[in-house]
A tleap script that builds the chain and sets N, CA, C and O, in Angstrom:
source leaprc.protein.ff14SB
mol = sequence {
  NMET LYS ILE LYS VAL LEU LEU ARG GLY PHE
  LEU VAL LYS TYR PHE ASN GLY GLU LYS GLU
  ARG VAL ILE GLU VAL GLU ASP GLY LEU SER
  ALA ARG GLN VAL VAL GLU ARG LEU GLY ILE
  SER ILE GLU HIE LYS SER PHE GLY PHE VAL
  ALA VAL ASN GLY MET ARG VAL MET ILE ASP
  ASP GLN LEU LYS ASP GLY ASP GLU LEU LYS
  VAL TYR PRO ARG LEU SER GLY CGLY
}
set mol.1.N position { 0.849 -1.176 0.000 }
set mol.1.CA position { 0.000 0.000 0.000 }
set mol.1.C position { 0.889 1.231 0.000 }
set mol.1.O position { 2.022 1.194 0.480 }
set mol.2.N position { 0.368 2.315 -0.539 }
set mol.2.CA position { 1.092 3.579 -0.560 }
set mol.2.C position { 0.444 4.523 0.439 }
set mol.2.O position { -0.779 4.654 0.498 }
set mol.3.N position { 1.292 5.175 1.223 }
set mol.3.CA position { 0.815 6.195 2.155 }
set mol.3.C position { 1.696 7.428 2.019 }
set mol.3.O position { 2.852 7.348 1.603 }
set mol.4.N position { 1.127 8.555 2.377 }
set mol.4.CA position { 1.888 9.804 2.385 }
set mol.4.C position { 2.297 10.078 3.830 }
set mol.4.O position { 1.459 10.086 4.732 }
set mol.5.N position { 3.581 10.301 4.036 }
set mol.5.CA position { 4.091 10.586 5.381 }
set mol.5.C position { 4.579 12.025 5.407 }
set mol.5.O position { 5.373 12.439 4.562 }
set mol.6.N position { 4.097 12.780 6.382 }
set mol.6.CA position { 4.526 14.162 6.573 }
set mol.6.C position { 5.187 14.270 7.931 }
set mol.6.O position { 4.610 13.868 8.941 }
set mol.7.N position { 6.392 14.808 7.961 }
set mol.7.CA position { 7.123 14.998 9.206 }
set mol.7.C position { 7.086 16.465 9.575 }
set mol.7.O position { 7.210 17.334 8.711 }
set mol.8.N position { 6.917 16.739 10.835 }
set mol.8.CA position { 6.821 18.111 11.325 }
set mol.8.C position { 8.018 18.457 12.211 }
set mol.8.O position { 8.637 17.586 12.821 }
set mol.9.N position { 8.321 19.744 12.261 }
set mol.9.CA position { 9.394 20.225 13.128 }
set mol.9.C position { 10.742 19.614 12.774 }
set mol.9.O position { 11.053 19.390 11.604 }
set mol.10.N position { 11.532 19.349 13.801 }
set mol.10.CA position { 12.879 18.819 13.591 }
set mol.10.C position { 12.877 17.408 13.022 }
set mol.10.O position { 13.925 16.924 12.595 }
set mol.11.N position { 11.729 16.734 13.004 }
set mol.11.CA position { 11.657 15.371 12.485 }
set mol.11.C position { 11.969 15.287 10.991 }
set mol.11.O position { 12.220 14.198 10.474 }
set mol.12.N position { 11.956 16.431 10.288 }
set mol.12.CA position { 12.276 16.413 8.863 }
set mol.12.C position { 13.690 15.880 8.607 }
set mol.12.O position { 14.017 15.509 7.480 }
set mol.13.N position { 14.516 15.842 9.635 }
set mol.13.CA position { 15.874 15.312 9.458 }
set mol.13.C position { 15.838 13.845 9.013 }
set mol.13.O position { 16.781 13.370 8.380 }
set mol.14.N position { 14.767 13.130 9.337 }
set mol.14.CA position { 14.640 11.732 8.935 }
set mol.14.C position { 14.355 11.580 7.444 }
set mol.14.O position { 14.486 10.488 6.892 }
set mol.15.N position { 13.967 12.675 6.793 }
set mol.15.CA position { 13.756 12.704 5.344 }
set mol.15.C position { 14.765 13.640 4.688 }
set mol.15.O position { 14.493 14.197 3.625 }
set mol.16.N position { 15.918 13.817 5.309 }
set mol.16.CA position { 16.979 14.688 4.776 }
set mol.16.C position { 16.473 16.093 4.467 }
set mol.16.O position { 16.819 16.679 3.441 }
set mol.17.N position { 15.650 16.624 5.369 }
set mol.17.CA position { 15.146 17.981 5.228 }
set mol.17.C position { 13.830 18.105 4.480 }
set mol.17.O position { 13.222 19.175 4.475 }
set mol.18.N position { 13.381 17.027 3.850 }
set mol.18.CA position { 12.087 17.064 3.157 }
set mol.18.C position { 10.970 16.926 4.187 }
set mol.18.O position { 11.140 16.267 5.213 }
set mol.19.N position { 9.836 17.545 3.911 }
set mol.19.CA position { 8.710 17.471 4.838 }
set mol.19.C position { 7.785 16.300 4.571 }
set mol.19.O position { 7.088 15.841 5.476 }
set mol.20.N position { 7.771 15.807 3.331 }
set mol.20.CA position { 6.828 14.733 3.023 }
set mol.20.C position { 7.377 13.803 1.952 }
set mol.20.O position { 8.213 14.171 1.126 }
set mol.21.N position { 6.861 12.573 2.009 }
set mol.21.CA position { 7.193 11.556 1.013 }
set mol.21.C position { 6.024 10.595 0.893 }
set mol.21.O position { 5.281 10.377 1.850 }
set mol.22.N position { 5.872 10.033 -0.278 }
set mol.22.CA position { 4.947 8.923 -0.471 }
set mol.22.C position { 5.806 7.666 -0.402 }
set mol.22.O position { 6.785 7.528 -1.135 }
set mol.23.N position { 5.426 6.754 0.485 }
set mol.23.CA position { 6.188 5.521 0.640 }
set mol.23.C position { 5.276 4.325 0.419 }
set mol.23.O position { 4.055 4.418 0.544 }
set mol.24.N position { 5.887 3.218 0.095 }
set mol.24.CA position { 5.135 1.981 -0.085 }
set mol.24.C position { 5.531 1.023 1.032 }
set mol.24.O position { 6.713 0.781 1.274 }
set mol.25.N position { 4.519 0.485 1.708 }
set mol.25.CA position { 4.717 -0.461 2.805 }
set mol.25.C position { 3.717 -1.599 2.658 }
set mol.25.O position { 2.778 -1.517 1.866 }
set mol.26.N position { 3.931 -2.663 3.432 }
set mol.26.CA position { 3.001 -3.783 3.390 }
set mol.26.C position { 1.632 -3.377 3.934 }
set mol.26.O position { 1.520 -2.466 4.756 }
set mol.27.N position { 0.615 -4.055 3.471 }
set mol.27.CA position { -0.742 -3.822 3.958 }
set mol.27.C position { -0.828 -4.126 5.453 }
set mol.27.O position { -0.149 -5.021 5.956 }
set mol.28.N position { -1.668 -3.370 6.150 }
set mol.28.CA position { -1.995 -3.667 7.537 }
set mol.28.C position { -1.019 -3.180 8.579 }
set mol.28.O position { -1.153 -3.538 9.749 }
set mol.29.N position { -0.029 -2.366 8.195 }
set mol.29.CA position { 0.899 -1.866 9.204 }
set mol.29.C position { 0.228 -0.803 10.068 }
set mol.29.O position { -0.684 -0.106 9.623 }
set mol.30.N position { 0.690 -0.694 11.292 }
set mol.30.CA position { 0.193 0.340 12.201 }
set mol.30.C position { 1.038 1.603 12.028 }
set mol.30.O position { 2.118 1.572 11.436 }
set mol.31.N position { 0.527 2.703 12.552 }
set mol.31.CA position { 1.288 3.953 12.540 }
set mol.31.C position { 2.616 3.745 13.260 }
set mol.31.O position { 3.645 4.253 12.816 }
set mol.32.N position { 2.603 3.008 14.360 }
set mol.32.CA position { 3.834 2.727 15.112 }
set mol.32.C position { 4.873 2.047 14.225 }
set mol.32.O position { 6.039 2.443 14.209 }
set mol.33.N position { 4.449 1.033 13.495 }
set mol.33.CA position { 5.380 0.286 12.653 }
set mol.33.C position { 5.991 1.166 11.564 }
set mol.33.O position { 7.181 1.049 11.271 }
set mol.34.N position { 5.205 2.027 10.974 }
set mol.34.CA position { 5.727 2.929 9.944 }
set mol.34.C position { 6.702 3.928 10.555 }
set mol.34.O position { 7.785 4.151 10.012 }
set mol.35.N position { 6.329 4.526 11.673 }
set mol.35.CA position { 7.202 5.492 12.338 }
set mol.35.C position { 8.531 4.844 12.704 }
set mol.35.O position { 9.588 5.435 12.485 }
set mol.36.N position { 8.489 3.648 13.252 }
set mol.36.CA position { 9.721 2.968 13.634 }
set mol.36.C position { 10.558 2.611 12.413 }
set mol.36.O position { 11.787 2.645 12.485 }
set mol.37.N position { 9.930 2.271 11.305 }
set mol.37.CA position { 10.681 1.981 10.078 }
set mol.37.C position { 11.388 3.208 9.537 }
set mol.37.O position { 12.380 3.095 8.816 }
set mol.38.N position { 10.880 4.375 9.881 }
set mol.38.CA position { 11.534 5.619 9.475 }
set mol.38.C position { 12.736 5.936 10.372 }
set mol.38.O position { 13.495 6.866 10.101 }
set mol.39.N position { 12.895 5.156 11.437 }
set mol.39.CA position { 14.010 5.374 12.359 }
set mol.39.C position { 13.684 6.284 13.517 }
set mol.39.O position { 14.576 6.702 14.255 }
set mol.40.N position { 12.401 6.599 13.683 }
set mol.40.CA position { 11.967 7.491 14.759 }
set mol.40.C position { 11.507 6.647 15.938 }
set mol.40.O position { 10.593 5.833 15.803 }
set mol.41.N position { 12.131 6.835 17.085 }
set mol.41.CA position { 11.755 6.077 18.280 }
set mol.41.C position { 10.593 6.772 18.978 }
set mol.41.O position { 10.698 7.933 19.373 }
set mol.42.N position { 9.483 6.050 19.126 }
set mol.42.CA position { 8.344 6.655 19.820 }
set mol.42.C position { 8.576 6.714 21.322 }
set mol.42.O position { 7.827 7.370 22.046 }
set mol.43.N position { 9.611 6.029 21.788 }
set mol.43.CA position { 9.955 6.054 23.213 }
set mol.43.C position { 10.810 7.268 23.562 }
set mol.43.O position { 10.961 7.604 24.737 }
set mol.44.N position { 11.369 7.925 22.551 }
set mol.44.CA position { 12.239 9.081 22.786 }
set mol.44.C position { 11.410 10.245 23.320 }
set mol.44.O position { 10.264 10.437 22.912 }
set mol.45.N position { 11.985 11.009 24.221 }
set mol.45.CA position { 11.243 12.102 24.863 }
set mol.45.C position { 10.794 13.191 23.892 }
set mol.45.O position { 9.907 13.979 24.219 }
set mol.46.N position { 11.390 13.245 22.712 }
set mol.46.CA position { 11.021 14.295 21.765 }
set mol.46.C position { 9.890 13.891 20.815 }
set mol.46.O position { 9.385 14.727 20.066 }
set mol.47.N position { 9.487 12.605 20.841 }
set mol.47.CA position { 8.363 12.176 20.005 }
set mol.47.C position { 7.062 12.703 20.599 }
set mol.47.O position { 6.868 12.675 21.814 }
set mol.48.N position { 6.176 13.181 19.737 }
set mol.48.CA position { 4.905 13.735 20.201 }
set mol.48.C position { 3.725 12.828 19.948 }
set mol.48.O position { 3.325 12.063 20.826 }
set mol.49.N position { 3.158 12.906 18.742 }
set mol.49.CA position { 1.966 12.122 18.420 }
set mol.49.C position { 1.845 11.977 16.909 }
set mol.49.O position { 2.617 12.565 16.152 }
set mol.50.N position { 0.869 11.187 16.484 }
set mol.50.CA position { 0.612 11.001 15.051 }
set mol.50.C position { -0.841 11.351 14.746 }
set mol.50.O position { -1.718 11.295 15.608 }
set mol.51.N position { -1.056 11.712 13.487 }
set mol.51.CA position { -2.405 11.968 12.982 }
set mol.51.C position { -2.538 11.257 11.643 }
set mol.51.O position { -1.587 11.202 10.864 }
set mol.52.N position { -3.716 10.717 11.380 }
set mol.52.CA position { -4.000 10.064 10.101 }
set mol.52.C position { -5.175 10.786 9.464 }
set mol.52.O position { -6.250 10.906 10.053 }
set mol.53.N position { -4.947 11.255 8.263 }
set mol.53.CA position { -5.978 11.972 7.510 }
set mol.53.C position { -6.559 13.144 8.309 }
set mol.53.O position { -7.763 13.402 8.289 }
set mol.54.N position { -5.662 13.840 9.010 }
set mol.54.CA position { -6.052 15.042 9.737 }
set mol.54.C position { -6.615 14.831 11.124 }
set mol.54.O position { -6.990 15.800 11.785 }
set mol.55.N position { -6.686 13.585 11.591 }
set mol.55.CA position { -7.238 13.318 12.917 }
set mol.55.C position { -6.198 12.626 13.789 }
set mol.55.O position { -5.560 11.661 13.368 }
set mol.56.N position { -6.036 13.124 14.993 }
set mol.56.CA position { -5.105 12.493 15.924 }
set mol.56.C position { -5.595 11.070 16.227 }
set mol.56.O position { -6.776 10.852 16.493 }
set mol.57.N position { -4.667 10.112 16.180 }
set mol.57.CA position { -5.029 8.706 16.378 }
set mol.57.C position { -4.085 8.069 17.394 }
set mol.57.O position { -3.078 8.657 17.790 }
set mol.58.N position { -4.435 6.864 17.800 }
set mol.58.CA position { -3.566 6.079 18.659 }
set mol.58.C position { -2.422 5.536 17.802 }
set mol.58.O position { -2.613 5.234 16.624 }
set mol.59.N position { -1.259 5.416 18.384 }
set mol.59.CA position { -0.069 4.996 17.653 }
set mol.59.C position { -0.204 3.599 17.058 }
set mol.59.O position { 0.461 3.290 16.070 }
set mol.60.N position { -1.045 2.754 17.632 }
set mol.60.CA position { -1.187 1.393 17.131 }
set mol.60.C position { -2.354 1.226 16.152 }
set mol.60.O position { -2.678 0.104 15.764 }
set mol.61.N position { -2.988 2.337 15.749 }
set mol.61.CA position { -4.053 2.250 14.749 }
set mol.61.C position { -3.471 1.792 13.414 }
set mol.61.O position { -2.372 2.186 13.026 }
set mol.62.N position { -4.236 0.954 12.729 }
set mol.62.CA position { -3.810 0.393 11.460 }
set mol.62.C position { -4.022 1.406 10.339 }
set mol.62.O position { -5.006 2.146 10.327 }
set mol.63.N position { -3.090 1.424 9.409 }
set mol.63.CA position { -3.179 2.321 8.263 }
set mol.63.C position { -3.786 1.604 7.068 }
set mol.63.O position { -3.756 0.377 6.974 }
set mol.64.N position { -4.343 2.407 6.146 }
set mol.64.CA position { -4.926 1.875 4.921 }
set mol.64.C position { -4.267 2.549 3.719 }
set mol.64.O position { -3.678 3.624 3.836 }
set mol.65.N position { -4.378 1.903 2.578 }
set mol.65.CA position { -3.827 2.452 1.343 }
set mol.65.C position { -4.366 3.871 1.123 }
set mol.65.O position { -5.568 4.113 1.238 }
set mol.66.N position { -3.473 4.788 0.811 }
set mol.66.CA position { -3.869 6.167 0.530 }
set mol.66.C position { -3.920 7.079 1.742 }
set mol.66.O position { -4.162 8.277 1.599 }
set mol.67.N position { -3.695 6.533 2.942 }
set mol.67.CA position { -3.722 7.363 4.147 }
set mol.67.C position { -2.595 8.392 4.142 }
set mol.67.O position { -1.562 8.211 3.498 }
set mol.68.N position { -2.829 9.472 4.877 }
set mol.68.CA position { -1.816 10.492 5.102 }
set mol.68.C position { -1.451 10.451 6.584 }
set mol.68.O position { -2.287 10.726 7.445 }
set mol.69.N position { -0.210 10.109 6.870 }
set mol.69.CA position { 0.286 9.994 8.244 }
set mol.69.C position { 1.167 11.185 8.563 }
set mol.69.O position { 2.191 11.392 7.911 }
set mol.70.N position { 0.780 11.975 9.563 }
set mol.70.CA position { 1.602 13.086 10.021 }
set mol.70.C position { 2.235 12.702 11.351 }
set mol.70.O position { 1.571 12.170 12.241 }
set mol.71.N position { 3.527 12.978 11.471 }
set mol.71.CA position { 4.276 12.643 12.684 }
set mol.71.C position { 4.758 13.959 13.296 }
set mol.71.O position { 5.459 14.739 12.652 }
set mol.72.N position { 4.371 14.187 14.540 }
set mol.72.CA position { 4.676 15.435 15.221 }
set mol.72.C position { 5.659 15.209 16.369 }
set mol.72.O position { 5.598 14.192 17.059 }
set mol.73.N position { 6.574 16.178 16.568 }
set mol.73.CA position { 7.437 16.112 17.753 }
set mol.73.C position { 6.671 16.608 18.972 }
set mol.73.O position { 5.616 17.231 18.849 }
set mol.74.N position { 7.211 16.326 20.133 }
set mol.74.CA position { 6.635 16.870 21.360 }
set mol.74.C position { 6.780 18.387 21.320 }
set mol.74.O position { 7.829 18.913 20.947 }
set mol.75.N position { 5.740 19.065 21.700 }
set mol.75.CA position { 5.776 20.530 21.717 }
set mol.75.C position { 6.345 21.002 23.035 }
set mol.75.O position { 6.097 20.407 24.084 }
set mol.76.N position { 7.103 22.068 22.973 }
set mol.76.CA position { 7.652 22.633 24.208 }
set mol.76.C position { 7.622 24.151 24.089 }
set mol.76.O position { 7.367 24.713 23.024 }
set mol.77.N position { 7.880 24.763 25.172 }
set mol.77.CA position { 7.882 26.227 25.170 }
set mol.77.C position { 7.089 26.734 26.372 }
set mol.77.O position { 6.708 25.974 27.262 }
set mol.78.N position { 6.864 27.998 26.365 }
set mol.78.CA position { 6.123 28.497 27.502 }
set mol.78.C position { 5.863 29.949 27.452 }
set mol.78.O position { 5.240 30.497 28.362 }
savepdb mol mol.pdb
quit
């Protein structure tokens, strides 16, 4: 299946500065599995959350062909 992945903030470093890519992965993968395949550790303190097709979802939600996965860093500031 093909999905569009958009990285936000400093996470663009995982795409060599690009903000988005269309990637092909096996059917039935979860958002967690895709994020980890990109080399992003969801256990790292700087990981924030994911959204699929504009809606915040649980990291273990399954993706479908054509989905748009956005990966956000943890927000900080004050």
